[in-house]
C-alpha positions as CSV (number, residue, x, y, z in Angstrom):
1,M,22.4,23.3,8.0
2,A,18.8,24.8,8.0
3,W,17.3,26.2,4.9
4,Y,16.7,29.7,6.4
5,E,20.4,30.1,7.1
6,E,21.0,30.1,3.3
7,A,18.0,32.1,2.3
8,V,17.3,35.5,0.9
9,F,13.7,36.6,1.9
10,Y,11.1,38.6,0.1
11,H,8.6,40.4,2.3
12,I,5.0,41.1,1.2
13,Y,2.4,43.1,3.1
14,P,-0.6,41.5,1.3
15,L,-3.4,43.9,2.2
16,G,-1.4,46.7,0.7
17,L,0.1,45.0,-2.3
18,T,-3.3,43.7,-3.4
19,G,-5.1,47.0,-2.9
20,A,-7.5,45.6,-0.3
21,P,-9.9,48.1,1.4
22,Q,-8.5,49.5,4.7
23,K,-11.6,48.5,6.6
24,N,-13.1,45.0,6.6
25,D,-16.9,44.8,6.2
26,Y,-16.8,41.0,6.7
27,Q,-18.6,40.4,3.4
28,E,-18.1,37.6,0.9
29,P,-14.4,36.8,0.2
30,V,-12.7,38.7,-2.6
31,H,-9.9,36.5,-4.1
32,R,-7.1,39.1,-4.1
33,L,-4.5,36.5,-3.0
34,K,-4.7,35.1,-6.6
35,T,-3.3,38.4,-7.9
36,L,-0.1,37.6,-6.1
37,I,0.6,34.4,-8.1
38,P,2.6,36.2,-10.8
39,W,4.8,37.6,-8.0
40,I,6.1,34.1,-7.3
41,G,8.1,33.9,-10.5
42,H,9.4,37.4,-9.9
43,I,10.5,36.5,-6.3
44,K,12.4,33.4,-7.7
45,E,14.1,35.5,-10.4
46,L,15.4,37.9,-7.7
47,G,17.2,34.9,-6.1
48,C,14.9,34.8,-3.1
49,S,14.2,31.4,-1.6
50,G,12.0,32.5,1.3
51,L,8.8,34.6,1.5
52,Y,7.6,36.4,4.6
53,I,3.9,37.3,3.9
54,G,1.5,38.7,6.4
55,P,-0.7,39.5,8.1
56,L,-3.2,37.2,6.4
57,F,-6.0,36.3,8.8
58,E,-9.4,37.9,9.4
59,S,-9.1,41.3,10.9
60,V,-11.0,44.6,10.9
61,G,-8.2,46.9,9.6
62,H,-4.5,46.7,9.1
63,G,-4.3,43.0,9.9
64,Y,-2.7,43.1,13.3
65,E,-6.1,43.3,15.2
66,T,-7.1,39.7,14.6
67,T,-10.7,38.7,14.4
68,D,-10.3,35.0,13.5
69,Y,-6.9,33.2,13.5
70,R,-8.1,30.3,11.5
71,R,-9.8,32.1,8.5
72,V,-8.0,34.1,5.8
73,D,-9.0,37.7,5.7
74,S,-12.1,37.9,3.5
75,R,-10.5,41.0,1.7
76,L,-7.8,38.6,0.5
77,G,-9.8,35.5,-0.2
78,T,-10.2,32.0,1.4
79,N,-8.2,29.4,3.1
80,E,-8.2,27.5,-0.2
81,D,-6.6,30.5,-1.9
82,L,-3.8,30.6,0.7
83,R,-3.3,26.8,0.5
84,E,-2.9,27.1,-3.3
85,F,-0.6,30.1,-3.0
86,V,1.8,28.3,-0.6
87,G,1.7,25.2,-2.7
88,L,2.8,27.2,-5.8
89,C,5.6,28.9,-3.8
90,H,6.9,25.5,-2.7
91,E,6.8,24.2,-6.3
92,A,9.0,27.2,-7.2
93,G,11.4,26.3,-4.3
94,I,10.3,29.2,-2.1
95,R,9.7,28.6,1.6
96,V,6.8,30.6,3.2
97,I,6.5,32.1,6.7
98,L,3.4,33.9,8.0
99,D,2.8,36.5,10.7
100,G,2.0,35.1,14.1
101,V,0.1,37.9,15.9
102,F,0.0,36.4,19.4
103,N,0.5,39.3,21.8
104,H,-3.0,40.8,21.2
105,T,-6.3,40.5,19.3
106,G,-8.8,42.8,17.9
107,R,-12.0,43.7,19.6
108,D,-14.0,41.5,17.2
109,F,-12.2,38.4,18.4
110,F,-14.7,35.9,19.9
111,A,-13.2,36.0,23.4
112,F,-13.3,39.8,23.6
113,R,-16.8,39.9,22.1
114,D,-17.9,37.6,24.9
115,I,-16.6,40.0,27.6
116,L,-18.4,42.9,25.9
117,Q,-21.6,40.9,26.0
118,N,-21.4,39.0,29.3
119,R,-19.1,41.4,31.2
120,E,-18.2,40.0,34.7
121,S,-19.9,36.7,33.9
122,S,-17.8,36.1,30.8
123,R,-15.8,32.8,30.8
124,Y,-13.0,34.6,28.9
125,L,-12.2,37.3,31.5
126,D,-8.8,35.8,32.1
127,W,-8.0,35.6,28.4
128,Y,-6.9,39.2,28.5
129,C,-4.5,41.1,30.8
130,H,-6.0,43.2,33.7
131,V,-9.6,43.5,32.7
132,N,-10.9,46.1,35.2
133,F,-14.6,47.0,35.5
134,S,-13.7,50.0,37.5
135,G,-12.0,51.5,34.5
136,N,-13.0,52.5,30.9
137,T,-11.6,53.1,27.4
138,E,-12.2,55.5,24.5
139,Y,-14.8,52.9,23.3
140,N,-16.8,53.5,26.5
141,D,-16.9,49.8,27.3
142,G,-17.3,50.3,31.0
143,F,-14.1,48.4,31.7
144,S,-10.4,48.8,30.9
145,Y,-7.7,46.3,29.8
146,D,-4.1,46.2,28.9
147,N,-3.3,46.8,25.2
148,W,-0.3,47.1,22.8
149,G,1.3,50.5,22.2
150,G,-1.4,52.5,23.9
151,F,-4.1,51.4,21.4
152,P,-7.3,49.9,22.9
153,L,-8.0,48.4,19.5
154,L,-5.3,45.9,20.3
155,A,-6.3,44.0,23.4
156,K,-3.4,42.2,25.1
157,L,-3.8,38.5,25.5
158,N,-2.9,36.8,28.8
159,L,-0.3,34.4,27.6
160,R,0.1,33.0,31.2
161,N,-3.4,31.5,30.9
162,P,-3.1,27.8,29.8
163,Q,-6.3,28.1,27.8
164,V,-4.9,31.0,25.7
165,R,-1.5,29.2,25.2
166,D,-3.2,26.0,24.1
167,Y,-5.5,27.9,21.7
168,L,-2.6,29.7,20.1
169,L,-0.4,26.6,19.9
170,D,-3.4,24.7,18.3
171,T,-3.7,27.5,15.9
172,V,-0.1,27.0,14.7
173,R,-0.8,23.3,14.3
174,F,-3.8,24.2,12.2
175,W,-1.7,26.6,10.0
176,V,0.9,23.9,9.4
177,S,-1.8,21.2,8.6
178,E,-3.9,23.6,6.5
179,F,-1.3,25.6,4.6
180,D,2.0,23.6,5.0
181,I,3.9,26.7,6.1
182,D,7.6,26.7,7.0
183,G,7.8,29.1,9.9
184,L,6.5,32.2,11.7
185,R,7.4,35.8,12.1
186,L,6.2,36.7,15.6
187,D,4.7,40.2,15.8
188,A,5.7,42.3,18.8
189,A,8.1,39.5,20.0
190,D,9.9,42.0,22.3
191,V,6.8,42.0,24.6
192,L,5.8,38.3,24.3
193,D,5.8,36.1,27.4
194,F,9.1,34.1,27.4
195,D,7.4,31.0,28.7
196,F,5.0,31.2,25.7
197,M,8.0,31.5,23.3
198,R,9.6,28.5,24.9
199,S,6.3,26.6,24.3
200,L,6.4,27.8,20.7
201,R,9.9,26.6,20.3
202,A,9.0,23.1,21.6
203,L,6.1,23.0,19.2
204,A,8.3,24.1,16.3
205,E,10.7,21.2,17.0
206,E,7.7,18.8,17.2
207,I,6.5,20.0,13.8
208,R,9.8,19.5,12.1
209,P,13.5,20.4,12.9
210,D,13.7,23.2,10.4
211,F,10.4,25.1,11.3
212,W,11.7,28.6,11.7
213,L,10.7,31.1,14.4
214,M,11.7,34.7,13.8
215,G,10.6,37.5,16.1
216,E,10.1,41.3,15.7
217,V,12.4,42.8,18.2
218,I,13.5,46.5,17.9
219,H,15.7,47.3,20.9
220,G,17.6,45.4,23.6
221,E,20.1,42.5,23.7
222,Y,19.0,40.2,20.9
223,S,20.5,37.2,22.6
224,R,17.7,37.4,25.2
225,W,15.3,36.2,22.5
226,V,17.6,34.2,20.3
227,N,18.8,31.0,21.9
228,E,18.2,27.3,22.0
229,R,15.0,27.6,24.0
230,T,13.1,30.5,22.4
231,L,13.6,31.9,18.9
232,H,15.9,31.1,16.0
233,S,16.3,34.7,14.9
234,V,15.0,38.3,15.3
235,T,14.8,41.4,13.2
236,N,18.1,43.2,13.2
237,Y,16.9,46.8,13.8
238,H,20.4,47.8,15.0
239,L,22.0,47.0,11.7
240,H,19.0,48.5,9.8
241,K,19.6,51.8,11.4
242,A,23.4,51.6,10.9
243,L,23.1,50.7,7.2
244,Y,21.3,53.9,6.2
245,S,22.7,56.4,8.7
246,A,26.3,55.3,8.1
247,H,25.8,56.4,4.5
248,N,23.9,59.5,5.2
249,D,26.5,60.5,7.8
250,H,29.5,59.1,5.8
251,N,30.5,57.1,8.9
252,Y,31.3,53.4,8.3
253,F,32.4,53.1,11.9
254,E,28.8,52.9,12.9
255,I,28.3,49.7,10.8
256,A,31.6,48.2,11.9
257,H,30.8,48.9,15.5
258,T,27.4,47.3,15.2
259,V,28.8,44.2,13.7
260,R,31.6,43.9,16.3
261,R,29.1,44.3,19.1
262,Q,26.9,41.6,17.7
263,M,29.9,39.3,17.3
264,D,30.5,39.8,21.0
265,M,26.9,38.7,21.6
266,G,27.5,35.5,19.7
267,I,25.7,36.8,16.5
268,G,27.5,36.1,13.3
269,N,30.5,33.8,12.9
270,N,29.3,30.3,13.8
271,G,26.5,31.9,15.8
272,V,22.9,32.9,15.3
273,R,21.9,34.7,12.1
274,L,19.6,37.7,12.4
275,Y,17.0,38.8,9.9
276,S,18.6,41.8,8.0
277,F,16.6,44.4,6.1
278,V,16.9,48.0,4.9
279,D,13.1,48.7,4.9
280,N,9.8,47.0,5.8
281,H,6.1,47.7,6.3
282,D,6.8,49.9,9.4
283,V,9.7,52.1,8.3
284,E,10.4,54.4,5.3
285,R,11.7,53.0,2.1
286,I,15.4,52.9,1.7
287,H,15.3,55.0,-1.4
288,T,13.5,57.7,0.6
289,K,15.8,57.5,3.6
290,L,19.1,57.9,1.6
291,R,20.1,61.5,1.0
292,N,22.3,60.4,-1.9
293,K,20.4,57.9,-4.0
294,A,23.6,56.5,-5.4
295,H,24.2,54.9,-2.0
296,F,21.5,52.4,-2.9
297,L,24.4,50.2,-4.3
298,P,26.8,50.1,-1.3
299,V,23.8,49.7,1.1
300,H,22.6,46.6,-0.7
301,V,26.1,45.2,-1.2
302,L,26.4,45.3,2.6
303,L,22.8,43.9,3.2
304,Y,23.7,40.8,1.1
305,T,27.2,40.3,2.4
306,L,27.3,41.1,6.1
307,P,26.4,38.3,8.5
308,G,22.7,37.7,8.6
309,I,19.7,36.6,6.5
310,P,19.0,39.4,4.0
311,S,15.5,40.4,2.9
312,V,13.9,42.7,0.4
313,Y,10.6,44.5,1.0
314,Y,8.2,44.3,-2.0
315,G,8.8,47.1,-4.5
316,S,12.1,48.4,-3.1
317,E,13.9,46.3,-5.7
318,F,12.5,48.9,-8.1
319,G,13.7,51.8,-6.0
320,I,10.2,53.1,-5.1
321,E,9.8,55.9,-2.5
322,G,7.7,55.6,0.7
323,K,7.7,58.3,3.4
324,K,6.3,57.5,6.8
325,E,3.3,59.6,7.8
326,R,2.4,60.4,11.4
327,F,-1.0,58.8,11.5
328,S,-0.9,56.3,8.6
329,D,1.5,53.7,7.2
330,A,-0.5,53.5,3.9
331,S,2.4,55.1,1.9
332,L,4.7,52.3,3.1
333,R,2.3,49.6,1.9
334,P,1.2,50.5,-1.6
335,C,-0.7,48.6,-4.2
336,L,1.7,47.8,-7.1
337,D,1.3,46.5,-10.6
338,L,4.1,44.0,-11.2
339,E,3.9,44.2,-15.0
340,D,4.1,48.0,-15.0
341,L,7.1,47.9,-12.7
342,R,8.9,45.2,-14.8
343,R,8.3,47.1,-18.0
344,T,10.3,50.0,-16.6
345,G,12.8,47.7,-15.0
346,G,15.7,49.9,-13.8
347,A,19.1,49.8,-12.3
348,C,17.9,49.0,-8.8
349,L,16.1,45.8,-10.1
350,E,19.2,44.8,-12.0
351,L,21.4,45.2,-8.9
352,I,19.1,43.3,-6.6
353,T,18.8,40.5,-9.1
354,A,22.5,40.3,-9.4
355,L,23.1,40.2,-5.7
356,G,20.5,37.5,-5.3
357,R,22.3,35.3,-7.8
358,I,25.6,35.9,-6.1
359,H,24.1,35.0,-2.7
360,Q,22.6,31.8,-4.1
361,N,25.9,30.6,-5.5
362,E,28.4,31.6,-2.8
363,P,28.2,29.6,0.4
364,A,30.7,31.9,2.0
365,L,27.8,34.4,2.3
366,W,25.9,31.9,4.3
367,Y,28.6,30.4,6.5
368,G,31.8,32.2,5.9
369,D,33.5,33.9,8.9
370,Y,33.4,37.7,8.9
371,R,36.7,39.5,9.3
372,E,37.2,43.3,9.2
373,L,40.1,44.2,6.9
374,Y,40.0,48.0,6.4
375,L,37.9,50.9,7.9
376,T,37.7,54.6,7.4
377,T,34.7,56.9,7.7
378,A,34.2,56.5,3.9
379,A,35.8,53.1,3.0
380,Y,35.2,49.7,4.4
381,A,36.5,46.3,3.5
382,F,35.9,42.9,5.1
383,S,36.0,39.2,4.2
384,R,33.4,36.5,4.3
385,G,35.3,33.2,4.0
386,D,37.3,33.5,0.8
387,L,35.3,36.5,-0.5
388,L,36.4,40.1,-0.2
389,I,33.9,43.0,0.0
390,T,34.7,46.6,-0.5
391,V,32.4,49.6,-0.3
392,N,32.8,53.4,-0.5
393,N,30.3,56.1,0.7
394,G,32.4,59.1,-0.3
395,T,32.8,61.1,-3.5
396,D,36.4,60.3,-4.2
397,R,37.8,57.0,-5.4
398,A,38.7,54.7,-2.5
399,V,41.9,52.6,-2.7
400,F,42.3,49.3,-0.8
401,D,45.5,47.4,-0.5
402,L,44.5,44.1,1.1
403,Q,46.6,41.1,2.1
404,A,45.6,38.4,-0.4
405,D,47.1,36.0,-2.9
406,G,45.9,35.1,-6.3
407,S,43.5,36.6,-8.8
408,Y,40.0,38.0,-8.0
409,R,37.0,38.9,-10.2
410,G,34.4,41.5,-9.3
411,A,31.0,39.7,-9.3
412,L,29.2,42.9,-10.1
413,S,31.6,44.5,-12.5
414,G,33.5,41.6,-14.1
415,R,36.8,43.4,-13.4
416,T,39.8,41.4,-12.5
417,A,42.6,42.1,-10.0
418,D,45.9,40.2,-9.4
419,S,47.8,40.3,-6.1
420,R,51.5,41.2,-6.1
421,D,53.8,40.3,-3.2
422,G,50.8,39.3,-1.1
423,K,48.9,42.5,-1.7
424,L,45.7,43.0,-3.7
425,H,45.3,46.5,-5.0
426,L,41.6,47.4,-5.4
427,E,39.9,50.7,-6.4
428,I,36.2,51.6,-5.9
429,E,34.7,54.8,-7.1
430,G,32.4,57.0,-5.1
431,S,29.1,55.4,-3.9
432,G,30.5,52.1,-5.1
433,G,30.8,48.6,-3.9
434,E,32.0,45.2,-5.1
435,I,32.1,41.5,-4.1
436,W,35.5,40.0,-5.1
437,I,35.6,36.3,-5.8
438,P,38.8,34.2,-6.2
439,E,39.1,33.0,-9.7
440,G,39.3,29.3,-10.6
441,K,38.1,26.3,-8.6
442,E,35.0,26.1,-10.8
443,R,33.6,29.3,-9.4
444,A,30.5,30.9,-10.9
445,V,31.0,33.7,-13.4
446,Y,28.3,36.5,-13.1
447,Q,26.9,38.8,-15.8
448,P,28.3,42.3,-15.1
449,V,25.8,44.9,-13.9
450,T,25.0,47.5,-16.6
451,G,23.3,50.8,-16.7
452,P,23.5,53.6,-14.1
453,M,24.7,51.2,-11.3
454,A,27.6,49.9,-13.4
455,G,29.8,52.9,-12.8
456,A,30.1,52.5,-9.1
457,A,30.7,48.7,-9.5
458,A,33.1,49.0,-12.3
459,G,35.2,51.9,-11.1
460,T,33.9,54.9,-12.8
461,D,32.4,57.9,-10.9
462,A,28.7,57.3,-10.0
463,S,28.5,59.7,-7.0
464,A,26.6,62.9,-6.9
465,D,27.0,63.7,-3.2
466,T,29.5,66.2,-1.9
467,D,28.9,66.4,1.9
468,V,31.8,64.2,3.0
469,P,32.7,65.3,6.5
470,A,36.1,66.5,7.5
471,G,38.4,63.6,8.3
472,A,37.0,61.2,5.6
473,G,39.6,58.7,4.7
474,R,41.3,58.7,8.1
475,R,42.3,55.2,9.1
476,E,41.2,54.1,12.5
477,S,41.7,50.5,13.8
478,Q,40.2,50.9,17.3
479,P,36.5,50.8,18.1
480,V,34.9,54.2,18.5
481,I,32.2,55.3,20.9
482,P,28.9,55.6,19.0
483,E,28.0,59.2,18.3
484,S,24.7,58.9,20.0
485,A,26.3,57.9,23.3
486,G,27.9,61.3,23.6
487,Q,25.0,63.4,22.5
488,P,23.0,65.6,24.9
489,L,20.2,63.6,26.3
490,P,16.6,64.5,25.2
491,K,14.7,66.6,27.7
492,R,11.7,65.4,29.6
493,A,8.3,67.1,29.2
494,Q,8.2,70.2,31.4
495,T,4.6,69.4,32.6
496,P,3.3,65.8,33.1
497,K,1.2,64.5,30.2
498,P,0.0,61.1,28.9
499,Y,2.7,59.1,27.2
500,E,0.5,58.9,24.1
501,E,0.8,62.7,23.7
502,M,4.6,62.8,24.1
503,S,7.0,63.4,21.3
504,I,9.7,60.8,20.4
505,E,12.3,62.8,22.3
506,E,10.1,63.1,25.4
507,L,9.5,59.4,25.4
508,Q,13.2,58.7,25.1
509,A,13.8,61.0,28.0
510,E,11.2,59.3,30.1
511,I,12.8,55.9,29.4
512,L,16.3,57.1,30.3
513,A,14.9,58.6,33.5
514,K,13.3,55.4,34.5
515,M,16.4,53.5,33.7
516,A,18.5,55.9,35.9
517,A,16.1,55.3,38.7
518,N,16.8,51.6,38.6
519,G,20.6,51.9,38.4
520,P,23.5,53.1,36.3
521,V,22.8,53.8,32.6
522,T,25.7,52.7,30.3
523,D,26.6,54.3,27.0
524,R,25.2,51.2,25.3
525,M,21.9,51.6,27.1
526,K,21.7,55.2,26.0
527,Q,22.4,54.3,22.5
528,D,19.6,51.7,22.4
529,V,17.2,54.3,23.6
530,L,18.4,57.1,21.3
531,E,18.4,54.9,18.2
532,N,14.8,53.8,18.8
533,I,12.7,56.4,16.9
534,Y,9.5,54.3,16.6
535,P,6.6,55.8,18.6
536,N,4.7,52.5,19.3
537,S,7.9,50.8,20.4
538,L,8.8,53.7,22.7
539,L,5.3,53.7,24.2
540,N,5.5,50.0,24.9
541,W,9.0,50.4,26.4
542,V,8.2,53.3,28.8
543,K,5.1,51.4,30.0
544,S,7.1,48.3,30.8
545,F,8.7,49.9,33.8
546,R,7.2,49.0,37.2
């Protein structure tokens, strides 16, 4: 099996973590990448065997408006610095994947600069989509062009142009030769040309059989992107949303429904494995999103045990906050001092470290079949191979009587439980969770979690939340219709206005209206729209209709 199917990833946004200036003045390189070397040991101690780090290449601002694909951003250092960093990761047993930003470039990219200078005579006119000298942009270029997300700063590449495709594929070859990377995370994969992705997949298999392609996809049927001809995996935004909202709403049906639906799509048991996360550089920190901070434990138990490839965004293992701002993501991408964080330690760090060790040692969490065992609004149990997982989002103790034989030990708490007459009686306190491992057969024995997290794992009350809805604890074995499918639809703007000026609700309404004009809109389609709360993604989606 491939290395990435067994991995836990750590995710670093390097321009933020290293404290690089927000604007690049293209001066002499500053070797900030070297400040990340101490993080390699930390990543290994967390039980992570993969690192997703990016963006890394020369750009003018946040990193996704590329200026030079083959030169490390001068705010971070040099190509030699990155080569050294990847080599040290490999020595520590950590694979490395980089951001591949292939949908668009910045305005300082050589091909775009040539159009600015030579205009209609530029040899690179067809490198970008719909360059039109009858139009204009906010930069007053005297021509317009397609962009990403309504931002003229991000000029959309024409991936149908063989010269563009060849240049980008050669860039990937350069990265592999220069830095010895193990895969790519494809930015904005939900709008990448499918023929280009097929060319990337062919190149990946040419490089080596386990070169991993993972795409950023927010909405839609993930199987469109994940198959034998395109990508190996995509970001699981559907599960991301379910993990935090199911705890905030005390509704585990949302998670169970999401898993069932993805199983129906061939995702999970003996199928593809999606990239699972609870936060990243584009969304609020999980500790900020959770209304009851004690839910940090069951959320992460689920992240590490549900089918998928789990990842941790830098700093969230320390329980840091990060609230998304309307016009800036800086608060989501802070500069952190590892030594200061490690001195304070904390219960969140202890939990993530424990879960990483468990995931490393239990192949059932890589390849074990998922089977739902018990489900209420507040309590949820399932198996992964021979492991049993139990979580509780309520305030009261949850009781599970599961069909099982033999003795089990809680990997987080160290508690033991013996089955009687084919039944295993388990109790989990409020805001708690546990991974139950059969005893014997030379199984690993884990150090129990201590401190504030220990109560929920060991069976003593750790919950401080009281807003459990009416009906909590009701057993329901049939799938339920997602709440969003029955909600009133958002209203369209009363007067026409540019998409860029619309609210999230107005953009959702526009998308649903355009869908309805093309044919029937199912509950699943409605849910996909209503769950998408990301302005850039919605802008891109609404503009995709013809």
